[in-house]
Legacy VTK file of the C-alpha trace (Angstrom):
# vtk DataFile Version 3.0
C-alpha trace
ASCII
DATASET POLYDATA
POINTS 173 float
207.366 -37.028 87.354
208.955 -36.374 90.753
207.343 -36.795 94.179
206.330 -33.112 94.412
204.287 -33.187 91.226
203.027 -36.763 91.270
200.218 -36.027 93.720
201.337 -38.799 96.079
201.263 -36.453 99.047
204.997 -36.814 99.616
207.075 -33.705 100.089
209.645 -32.866 97.452
212.977 -33.956 98.907
215.303 -33.339 95.949
217.198 -30.753 97.959
217.915 -30.513 101.627
215.562 -28.459 103.729
217.405 -26.168 106.081
216.015 -23.985 108.791
217.402 -20.470 108.666
216.174 -19.402 112.090
213.317 -20.382 114.370
210.052 -19.890 112.487
211.760 -19.664 109.079
212.987 -22.164 106.478
214.272 -22.425 102.914
213.531 -25.278 100.536
213.463 -26.053 96.845
210.308 -27.256 95.094
208.370 -27.265 91.849
205.377 -24.939 91.537
202.286 -27.126 91.396
199.675 -26.379 88.742
196.123 -27.683 88.696
193.937 -26.903 85.724
194.733 -23.867 83.620
195.614 -21.245 86.204
195.528 -22.605 89.766
199.029 -22.804 91.214
200.553 -23.375 94.607
203.640 -24.323 96.526
203.727 -27.571 98.466
205.289 -27.007 101.884
207.057 -30.028 103.411
205.335 -31.390 106.533
208.512 -30.942 108.607
208.613 -27.240 107.854
204.981 -26.627 108.837
205.557 -28.567 112.049
208.747 -26.600 112.775
206.931 -23.286 112.310
205.037 -24.337 115.423
201.816 -22.477 114.793
199.342 -25.234 113.955
198.144 -26.619 110.624
197.204 -23.235 109.078
199.956 -20.823 110.084
200.082 -17.312 108.633
203.331 -16.994 106.675
205.404 -14.753 104.465
206.617 -16.482 101.318
209.611 -15.342 99.256
210.123 -16.657 95.722
212.811 -15.125 93.469
213.180 -12.169 95.840
209.419 -11.429 95.727
207.684 -11.626 99.124
203.969 -11.925 99.855
201.716 -12.848 102.783
199.644 -16.015 102.809
198.344 -18.825 104.990
199.300 -22.482 104.763
196.284 -24.658 103.899
195.761 -28.406 103.765
194.633 -29.496 100.304
194.385 -33.146 99.344
196.311 -34.111 102.479
199.250 -31.843 101.576
200.320 -28.516 103.047
200.055 -25.856 100.339
200.478 -22.100 99.929
198.601 -20.485 97.060
200.493 -18.615 94.333
198.082 -16.240 92.584
198.587 -14.780 89.114
199.615 -11.479 90.747
202.278 -13.218 92.840
203.491 -15.377 89.923
203.960 -12.202 87.869
205.755 -10.467 90.758
208.129 -13.410 91.197
208.479 -14.047 87.460
207.490 -17.716 87.736
204.948 -20.127 86.267
203.471 -23.519 87.098
206.056 -26.271 86.696
209.036 -24.001 87.476
211.556 -25.225 90.017
212.102 -22.511 92.627
213.850 -21.759 95.891
211.328 -20.763 98.540
211.816 -19.053 101.857
208.876 -19.294 104.221
208.581 -17.621 107.606
205.946 -17.421 110.286
204.085 -14.122 109.841
203.585 -12.577 113.258
202.736 -9.063 112.027
199.139 -8.031 112.604
196.893 -8.437 109.591
194.881 -5.304 109.046
192.472 -4.025 106.442
192.318 -0.302 105.650
188.662 0.699 105.508
187.827 3.637 103.204
186.325 6.649 104.980
182.915 6.391 103.286
182.511 2.717 104.211
183.710 3.433 107.771
181.161 6.265 108.120
178.347 4.022 106.875
179.363 1.299 109.339
179.559 3.795 112.201
176.022 4.944 111.386
174.753 1.351 111.845
176.058 -0.101 115.146
174.872 -3.661 114.341
176.715 -3.587 111.005
179.850 -2.187 112.689
179.778 -4.952 115.333
179.480 -7.628 112.662
182.219 -6.063 110.531
184.597 -5.766 113.496
184.036 -9.468 114.280
184.850 -10.650 110.748
188.046 -12.379 109.683
190.496 -10.229 107.743
189.548 -12.103 104.577
185.876 -11.186 104.964
186.684 -7.585 105.924
188.891 -7.366 102.867
186.080 -8.747 100.695
183.791 -5.865 101.727
186.534 -3.275 101.251
187.425 -4.632 97.801
183.759 -4.556 96.766
183.736 -0.833 97.529
187.174 0.133 96.226
186.692 -1.867 93.030
183.704 0.232 91.941
184.335 2.276 88.806
181.668 4.922 89.447
180.554 6.735 92.570
177.013 5.435 92.042
178.269 1.832 92.047
180.449 2.534 95.083
177.496 3.911 97.067
175.305 0.963 96.053
177.990 -1.487 97.178
178.434 0.301 100.507
174.685 0.106 101.092
174.653 -3.606 100.177
177.577 -4.389 102.497
176.052 -2.456 105.393
172.726 -4.238 104.879
174.379 -7.687 104.896
176.416 -6.823 107.964
173.377 -5.370 109.788
171.733 -8.784 109.299
174.793 -10.459 110.814
175.904 -11.985 107.502
179.582 -12.013 106.541
178.764 -12.052 102.805
LINES 1 174
173 0 1 2 3 4 5 6 7 8 9 10 11 12 13 14 15 16 17 18 19 20 21 22 23 24 25 26 27 28 29 30 31 32 33 34 35 36 37 38 39 40 41 42 43 44 45 46 47 48 49 50 51 52 53 54 55 56 57 58 59 60 61 62 63 64 65 66 67 68 69 70 71 72 73 74 75 76 77 78 79 80 81 82 83 84 85 86 87 88 89 90 91 92 93 94 95 96 97 98 99 100 101 102 103 104 105 106 107 108 109 110 111 112 113 114 115 116 117 118 119 120 121 122 123 124 125 126 127 128 129 130 131 132 133 134 135 136 137 138 139 140 141 142 143 144 145 146 147 148 149 150 151 152 153 154 155 156 157 158 159 160 161 162 163 164 165 166 167 168 169 170 171 172
């Protein structure tokens, strides 16, 4: 087992890391897998430091020509970027695969498109709107996905009402 998959916390140094431009780098690594489906990409410490945006920088990740947005996280003392099933399918990769990765600081604004019916319900409840507007993009997205994931209009309306009620109380979820 090599350093990247041994869990020692060391970065995979089988290939040279090279910085493409400020805030961007390419490196080669093995996709980490934990359990049956959890996968991620270990990002070498030097690269996170060179990105210059703290320990949890927003990034764009490109694997096999497939690009997605993510955030670097510290897990078990190592810098990691998650690689969901959707992104594995898009890149055509699996846990244990050796891949070339390009990572770049993501400076584009992160926005969530709020459906009109949810927006109207929030506008009708100023306290809920204030709470919603103060949420992180992840929490905003959670509320939007609850609504857009409904299969029937009845379920959609019930989920809007539940989200507005939570937000009116000042709760994120």
